[in-house]
N, CA, C and O of each residue as an XYZ file, in Angstrom:
588
protein
N      13.280     62.756    103.075
C      14.456     63.177    103.811
C      14.099     64.383    104.672
O      13.432     65.310    104.212
N      14.539     64.363    105.893
C      14.256     65.445    106.834
C      15.028     66.705    106.432
O      16.208     66.616    106.094
N      14.380     67.877    106.462
C      15.068     69.120    106.105
C      16.202     69.438    107.073
O      16.185     69.026    108.234
N      17.174     70.170    106.577
C      18.275     70.643    107.410
C      17.922     72.034    107.910
O      17.652     72.934    107.115
N      17.925     72.213    109.225
C      17.619     73.501    109.846
C      18.822     73.917    110.672
O      19.270     73.177    111.547
N      19.344     75.106    110.391
C      20.500     75.639    111.104
C      20.135     76.993    111.677
O      19.544     77.821    110.984
N      20.477     77.228    112.928
C      20.237     78.508    113.583
C      21.537     79.289    113.570
O      22.594     78.741    113.880
N      21.467     80.574    113.211
C      22.688     81.365    113.157
C      22.389     82.840    113.056
O      21.333     83.312    113.477
N      23.344     83.563    112.486
C      23.233     85.013    112.327
C      23.580     85.386    110.902
O      24.463     84.780    110.295
N      22.896     86.375    110.367
C      23.196     86.914    109.041
C      23.258     88.424    109.192
O      22.264     89.060    109.542
N      24.407     88.988    108.934
C      24.636     90.424    109.134
C      24.294     90.841    110.565
O      23.754     91.925    110.789
N      24.607     89.985    111.520
C      24.397     90.289    112.921
C      22.984     90.067    113.432
O      22.702     90.314    114.605
N      22.094     89.603    112.565
C      20.688     89.391    112.932
C      20.428     87.889    113.083
O      20.840     87.112    112.222
N      19.749     87.462    114.165
C      19.446     86.040    114.315
C      18.518     85.561    113.197
O      17.529     86.221    112.876
N      18.841     84.418    112.614
C      18.052     83.854    111.520
C      18.018     82.339    111.616
O      18.749     81.724    112.393
N      17.141     81.753    110.796
C      17.035     80.309    110.672
C      17.223     79.985    109.192
O      16.556     80.564    108.334
N      18.135     79.054    108.898
C      18.362     78.604    107.530
C      17.736     77.226    107.388
O      17.835     76.404    108.300
N      17.095     76.963    106.256
C      16.463     75.663    106.036
C      16.623     75.258    104.571
O      16.530     76.090    103.668
N      16.862     73.971    104.354
C      16.931     73.429    102.993
C      16.459     71.980    103.011
O      16.206     71.405    104.070
N      16.345     71.403    101.821
C      15.841     70.033    101.700
C      16.942     68.967    101.724
O      16.643     67.784    101.567
N      18.186     69.353    101.915
C      19.341     68.450    101.994
C      19.666     67.756    100.675
O      20.423     66.785    100.673
N      19.132     68.211     99.582
C      19.409     67.571     98.293
C      20.567     68.292     97.601
O      20.402     68.899     96.543
N      21.731     68.209     98.224
C      22.926     68.881     97.699
C      23.292     68.352     96.311
O      23.884     69.070     95.505
N      22.941     67.106     96.037
C      23.236     66.536     94.720
C      22.437     67.218     93.607
O      22.754     67.060     92.428
N      21.411     67.970     93.977
C      20.598     68.703     92.998
C      20.795     70.217     93.115
O      20.092     70.983     92.457
N      21.738     70.651     93.942
C      21.990     72.082     94.160
C      23.032     72.585     93.160
O      24.206     72.219     93.228
N      22.580     73.426     92.234
C      23.452     73.976     91.198
C      24.035     75.317     91.617
O      25.134     75.681     91.200
N      23.297     76.049     92.444
C      23.688     77.410     92.786
C      22.818     78.400     92.024
O      22.339     78.104     90.929
N      22.618     79.569     92.605
C      21.741     80.598     92.025
C      22.115     80.940     90.585
O      21.237     81.165     89.752
N      23.400     80.980     90.293
C      23.837     81.454     88.989
C      24.017     80.358     87.951
O      24.187     80.660     86.770
N      23.986     79.094     88.359
C      24.193     78.002     87.413
C      22.932     77.209     87.089
O      22.837     76.609     86.019
N      21.962     77.199     88.001
C      20.755     76.405     87.737
C      20.016     76.964     86.531
O      19.836     78.175     86.407
N      19.591     76.076     85.649
C      18.873     76.510     84.450
C      17.539     77.146     84.823
O      16.886     76.757     85.791
N      17.160     78.133     84.025
C      15.874     78.815     84.206
C      15.253     79.064     82.846
O      15.926     78.998     81.817
N      13.953     79.354     82.857
C      13.256     79.658     81.606
C      12.199     80.722     81.864
O      11.712     80.872     82.985
N      11.857     81.449     80.827
C      10.834     82.492     80.928
C       9.476     81.871     81.198
O       9.179     80.783     80.704
N       8.663     82.543     81.968
C       7.274     82.137     82.177
C       6.475     82.727     81.020
O       6.635     83.899     80.679
N       5.628     81.921     80.428
C       4.870     82.343     79.254
C       4.022     83.575     79.546
O       3.419     83.686     80.614
N       3.980     84.500     78.586
C       3.202     85.728     78.786
C       1.708     85.462     78.893
O       0.972     86.293     79.425
N       1.247     84.318     78.398
C      -0.190     84.020     78.485
C      -0.560     83.354     79.806
O      -1.717     82.985     80.010
N       0.415     83.197     80.708
C       0.164     82.643     82.035
C      -0.806     83.573     82.765
O      -0.533     84.766     82.895
N      -1.926     83.048     83.239
C      -2.976     83.866     83.858
C      -2.462     84.580     85.104
O      -2.851     85.718     85.364
N      -1.599     83.932     85.877
C      -1.058     84.568     87.078
C      -0.137     85.713     86.705
O      -0.125     86.755     87.360
N       0.628     85.513     85.653
C       1.531     86.563     85.202
C       0.722     87.770     84.722
O       1.110     88.906     84.996
N      -0.366     87.561     84.031
C      -1.191     88.665     83.539
C      -1.717     89.513     84.693
O      -1.829     90.731     84.562
N      -2.040     88.883     85.816
C      -2.535     89.623     86.979
C      -1.469     90.536     87.568
O      -1.785     91.544     88.199
N      -0.208     90.180     87.361
C       0.884     90.909     87.985
C       1.561     91.923     87.066
O       2.397     92.701     87.526
N       1.220     91.931     85.788
C       1.878     92.834     84.846
C       1.327     94.254     84.975
O       0.672     94.779     84.074
N       1.610     94.840     86.104
C       1.210     96.219     86.370
C       2.374     96.928     87.041
O       3.224     96.285     87.657
N       2.416     98.212     86.928
C       3.451     98.979     87.615
C       4.844     98.626     87.142
O       5.147     98.725     85.953
N       5.687     98.217     88.064
C       7.101     97.989     87.770
C       7.387     96.621     87.161
O       8.516     96.371     86.739
N       6.396     95.727     87.104
C       6.642     94.392     86.568
C       6.547     94.376     85.052
O       5.690     95.035     84.462
N       7.436     93.615     84.431
C       7.438     93.376     82.989
C       7.536     91.874     82.771
O       8.114     91.165     83.596
N       6.983     91.382     81.675
C       6.956     89.946     81.417
C       8.346     89.321     81.478
O       8.489     88.197     81.961
N       9.374     90.023     81.001
C      10.721     89.449     80.999
C      11.310     89.306     82.404
O      12.322     88.630     82.593
N      10.667     89.951     83.397
C      11.123     89.821     84.778
C      10.714     88.485     85.400
O      11.219     88.115     86.460
N       9.814     87.771     84.754
C       9.264     86.538     85.313
C       9.907     85.320     84.666
O       9.773     85.099     83.462
N      10.601     84.542     85.469
C      11.177     83.290     85.008
C      11.014     82.265     86.109
O      10.635     82.602     87.230
N      11.299     81.024     85.792
C      11.181     79.959     86.776
C      12.402     79.056     86.697
O      12.998     78.880     85.634
N      12.760     78.487     87.841
C      13.853     77.528     87.885
C      13.351     76.197     87.345
O      12.248     75.763     87.678
N      14.155     75.554     86.516
C      13.794     74.272     85.914
C      13.726     73.211     87.016
O      14.607     73.163     87.875
N      12.694     72.361     87.006
C      12.551     71.357     88.075
C      13.640     70.283     88.019
O      14.270     70.063     86.985
N      13.842     69.624     89.164
C      14.879     68.596     89.287
C      14.768     67.508     88.228
O      15.781     67.062     87.688
N      13.551     67.079     87.928
C      13.349     65.982     86.981
C      13.834     66.282     85.576
O      14.052     65.358     84.793
N      14.007     67.548     85.238
C      14.482     67.930     83.901
C      15.986     68.182     83.887
O      16.554     68.502     82.842
N      16.622     68.042     85.022
C      18.064     68.252     85.133
C      18.731     66.989     85.649
O      18.098     66.173     86.319
N      19.985     66.833     85.340
C      20.752     65.726     85.903
C      21.257     66.108     87.282
O      20.748     67.034     87.914
N      22.256     65.388     87.734
C      22.886     65.705     89.012
C      23.692     66.992     88.871
O      24.289     67.250     87.827
N      23.702     67.783     89.914
C      24.501     69.014     89.922
C      25.967     68.649     90.159
O      26.256     67.637     90.797
N      26.888     69.460     89.654
C      28.300     69.163     89.900
C      28.653     69.285     91.384
O      28.120     70.141     92.090
N      29.556     68.421     91.847
C      30.000     68.508     93.244
C      30.722     69.821     93.498
O      30.637     70.386     94.588
N      31.433     70.300     92.488
C      32.173     71.559     92.592
C      31.725     72.478     91.462
O      32.327     72.478     90.388
N      30.665     73.268     91.697
C      30.148     74.128     90.628
C      31.064     75.297     90.279
O      30.835     75.977     89.279
N      32.097     75.542     91.087
C      33.052     76.598     90.762
C      32.745     77.941     91.392
O      33.470     78.908     91.157
N      31.695     78.025     92.181
C      31.377     79.284     92.859
C      31.724     79.143     94.337
O      31.630     78.061     94.916
N      32.130     80.269     94.933
C      32.538     80.281     96.336
C      31.952     81.500     97.017
O      31.698     82.518     96.372
N      31.739     81.400     98.302
C      31.393     82.534     99.148
C      32.501     82.632    100.177
O      32.543     81.874    101.146
N      33.403     83.584     99.948
C      34.609     83.638    100.768
C      35.412     82.384    100.478
O      35.729     82.100     99.323
N      35.744     81.632    101.518
C      36.477     80.384    101.336
C      35.541     79.179    101.292
O      36.004     78.050    101.122
N      34.234     79.397    101.442
C      33.272     78.293    101.498
C      32.803     77.892    100.105
O      32.366     78.724     99.310
N      32.906     76.595     99.833
C      32.404     76.018     98.587
C      31.150     75.205     98.907
O      30.772     75.052    100.068
N      30.522     74.694     97.868
C      29.380     73.802     98.063
C      29.829     72.636     98.939
O      30.831     71.990     98.632
N      29.104     72.356    100.025
C      29.523     71.266    100.919
C      29.293     69.897    100.288
O      28.389     69.714     99.472
N      30.120     68.956    100.679
C      29.965     67.576    100.223
C      29.209     66.794    101.290
O      29.424     67.008    102.483
N      28.328     65.892    100.874
C      27.569     65.106    101.849
C      28.486     64.235    102.700
O      29.572     63.876    102.245
N      28.090     63.887    103.904
C      26.852     64.284    104.571
C      26.979     65.704    105.142
O      28.021     66.081    105.677
N      25.914     66.466    105.018
C      25.905     67.859    105.458
C      25.100     67.962    106.745
O      23.958     67.508    106.810
N      25.712     68.571    107.785
C      25.006     68.698    109.061
C      24.770     70.147    109.462
O      24.151     70.406    110.494
N      25.259     71.109    108.655
C      24.963     72.523    108.895
C      25.210     73.299    107.605
O      25.885     72.817    106.694
N      24.663     74.486    107.545
C      24.827     75.335    106.363
C      26.117     76.146    106.473
O      26.490     76.586    107.561
N      26.792     76.341    105.345
C      27.942     77.239    105.316
C      27.564     78.482    104.499
O      26.411     78.633    104.096
N      28.532     79.365    104.256
C      28.216     80.601    103.517
C      27.762     80.323    102.088
O      26.921     81.052    101.561
N      28.301     79.283    101.450
C      27.859     78.963    100.090
C      26.377     78.604    100.104
O      25.615     79.060     99.252
N      25.979     77.798    101.057
C      24.570     77.403    101.171
C      23.671     78.632    101.302
O      22.674     78.769    100.592
N      24.039     79.513    102.213
C      23.193     80.657    102.553
C      23.113     81.671    101.425
O      22.042     82.222    101.168
N      24.217     81.926    100.750
C      24.241     82.993     99.742
C      24.105     82.503     98.308
O      23.658     83.261     97.447
N      24.474     81.275     98.031
C      24.503     80.808     96.644
C      23.506     79.693     96.338
O      23.011     79.615     95.213
N      23.201     78.837     97.298
C      22.343     77.688     97.008
C      20.884     78.098     96.811
O      20.298     78.779     97.651
N      20.316     77.674     95.692
C      18.921     77.984     95.382
C      17.939     77.199     96.240
O      16.750     77.516     96.249
N      18.401     76.190     96.955
C      17.534     75.356     97.769
C      17.461     75.818     99.218
O      16.630     75.321     99.978
N      18.309     76.754     99.612
C      18.388     77.230    100.994
C      17.564     78.512    101.156
O      17.667     79.431    100.344
N      16.762     78.561    102.195
C      15.938     79.725    102.496
C      16.319     80.266    103.872
O      16.764     79.520    104.744
N      16.137     81.575    104.052
C      16.456     82.231    105.312
C      15.184     82.819    105.917
O      14.404     83.470    105.221
N      14.980     82.590    107.198
C      13.788     83.071    107.891
C      14.168     83.726    109.205
O      15.230     83.457    109.766
N      13.286     84.589    109.688
C      13.438     85.146    111.025
C      12.963     84.096    112.026
O      12.056     83.322    111.720
N      13.559     84.058    113.213
C      13.084     83.110    114.227
C      11.586     83.304    114.491
O      11.112     84.432    114.625
N      10.865     82.211    114.561
C       9.430     82.256    114.818
C       8.570     82.224    113.569
O       7.377     81.937    113.658
N       9.151     82.516    112.390
C       8.382     82.448    111.140
C       8.154     80.987    110.763
O       8.962     80.128    111.115
N       7.059     80.692    110.047
C       6.893     79.335    109.517
C       7.997     79.060    108.488
O       8.370     79.943    107.716
N       8.502     77.849    108.486
C       9.573     77.488    107.572
C       9.023     76.738    106.368
O       8.157     75.875    106.511
N       9.521     77.064    105.194
C       9.119     76.411    103.956
C      10.356     75.982    103.190
O      11.407     76.618    103.274
N      10.220     74.900    102.445
C      11.261     74.454    101.533
C      10.615     74.388    100.160
O       9.542     73.807    100.001
N      11.267     74.985     99.164
C      10.722     74.906     97.807
C      10.653     73.456     97.354
O      11.530     72.651     97.666
N       9.613     73.140     96.624
C       9.447     71.815     96.042
C       9.967     71.880     94.614
O       9.282     72.394     93.730
N      11.161     71.369     94.379
C      11.774     71.421     93.057
C      11.307     70.292     92.154
O      11.906     70.060     91.103
N      10.242     69.577     92.542
C       9.627     68.612     91.634
C       8.862     69.343     90.543
O       8.561     68.774     89.494
N       8.547     70.617     90.801
C       7.842     71.472     89.843
C       8.699     72.713     89.612
O       9.588     72.996     90.415
N       8.455     73.464     88.535
C       9.197     74.712     88.344
C       8.966     75.658     89.524
O       7.865     75.711     90.074
N       9.998     76.398     89.909
C       9.916     77.335     91.024
C      10.025     78.753     90.475
O      11.088     79.131     89.982
N       8.943     79.558     90.547
C       8.975     80.938     90.036
C       9.933     81.810     90.830
O      10.132     81.599     92.027
N      10.526     82.791     90.157
C      11.492     83.663     90.829
C      10.844     84.744     91.659
O      11.468     85.235     92.600
N       9.632     85.134     91.358
C       9.003     86.248     92.052
C       7.924     85.707     92.978
O       6.978     85.056     92.535
N       8.077     85.983     94.267
C       7.173     85.430     95.273
C       5.719     85.788     94.985
O       4.820     84.992     95.254
N       5.487     86.965     94.445
C       4.108     87.355     94.133
C       3.480     86.378     93.152
O       2.279     86.116     93.216
N       4.283     85.839     92.247
C       3.755     84.867     91.290
C       3.355     83.590     92.008
O       2.336     82.985     91.676
N       4.136     83.182     92.975
C       3.804     82.000     93.765
C       2.484     82.231     94.498
O       1.602     81.372     94.490
N       2.358     83.398     95.130
C       1.137     83.699     95.862
C      -0.065     83.804     94.943
O      -1.163     83.377     95.298
N       0.143     84.376     93.756
C      -0.970     84.516     92.818
C      -1.498     83.159     92.375
O      -2.690     83.014     92.105
N      -0.634     82.182     92.298
C      -1.070     80.846     91.895
C      -1.885     80.168     92.975
O      -2.675     79.266     92.698
N      -1.686     80.616     94.236
C      -2.352     79.976     95.365
C      -2.177     78.458     95.298
O      -3.113     77.683     95.494
N      -0.915     78.069     95.007
C      -0.603     76.645     94.872
C       0.237     76.186     96.062
O       1.455     76.363     96.065
N      -0.406     75.599     97.074
C       0.344     75.210     98.275
C       1.377     74.123     98.006
O       2.277     73.930     98.824
N       1.279     73.400     96.878
C       2.254     72.345     96.633
C       3.595     72.887     96.141
O       4.536     72.112     95.973
N       3.709     74.201     95.905
C       4.997     74.761     95.522
C       5.928     74.882     96.714
O       7.145     74.962     96.546
N       5.384     74.897     97.883
C       6.212     74.943     99.089
C       5.664     73.944    100.086
O       4.451     73.792    100.230
N       6.551     73.278    100.761
C       6.160     72.283    101.762
C       6.412     72.902    103.126
O       7.543     73.255    103.457
N       5.349     73.032    103.917
C       5.531     73.623    105.248
C       6.176     72.605    106.176
O       5.848     71.419    106.165
N       7.073     73.093    106.952
C       7.788     72.235    107.886
C       7.350     72.590    109.295
O       7.474     73.739    109.720
N       6.847     71.619    110.006
C       6.529     71.865    111.411
C       7.847     71.960    112.146
O       8.754     71.154    111.940
N       7.933     72.935    112.986
C       9.192     73.135    113.694
C       8.920     73.546    115.119
O       7.843     74.028    115.470
N       9.931     73.339    115.917
C       9.844     73.823    117.277
C      10.141     75.322    117.255
O      10.668     75.842    116.272
N       9.808     75.994    118.316
C      10.060     77.424    118.398
C      11.551     77.694    118.158
O      12.416     77.085    118.789
N      11.828     78.618    117.234
C      13.216     78.919    116.884
C      13.979     79.417    118.103
O      13.550     80.339    118.796
N      15.095     78.799    118.339
C      15.934     79.184    119.459
C      17.330     79.416    118.917
O      18.068     78.457    118.694
N      17.711     80.672    118.699
C      18.984     80.985    118.071
C      20.168     80.763    119.003
O      21.312     80.939    118.583
N      19.929     80.385    120.241
C      21.037     80.167    121.160
C      21.642     78.773    121.008
O      22.640     78.458    121.656
N      21.041     77.930    120.148
C      21.557     76.561    119.980
C      22.928     76.553    119.366
O      23.504     75.486    119.157
């Protein structure tokens, strides 16, 4: 399925929103199940310095271990609720609450998390793994926020 890309503004700044369009698997930041990353994880051991503590590291449970997300998870952003398919643009719920939606500056490479595998909460952990299959790069045209 082709990713959904929406051009807009966030706090007055031009941005690009992108997601995988799998609203049926979107639980929301506060409802999607998560689990602690094991302390013996080699990537976690590299990062346990300074302000990081093992309990700060968790991962979102992959889609295959969860059923369908509720159509109405009960969370709202202003008057915006989780959109019902077919979805052709992002609303405030998508941008602020959906765990599948990412925000980028115009011109940045766009990525969509691959929820076929657990998704770590801390970007440094993703980078430490050097696992390109955790994010799928999307080829895109030059971001044009005037659309």
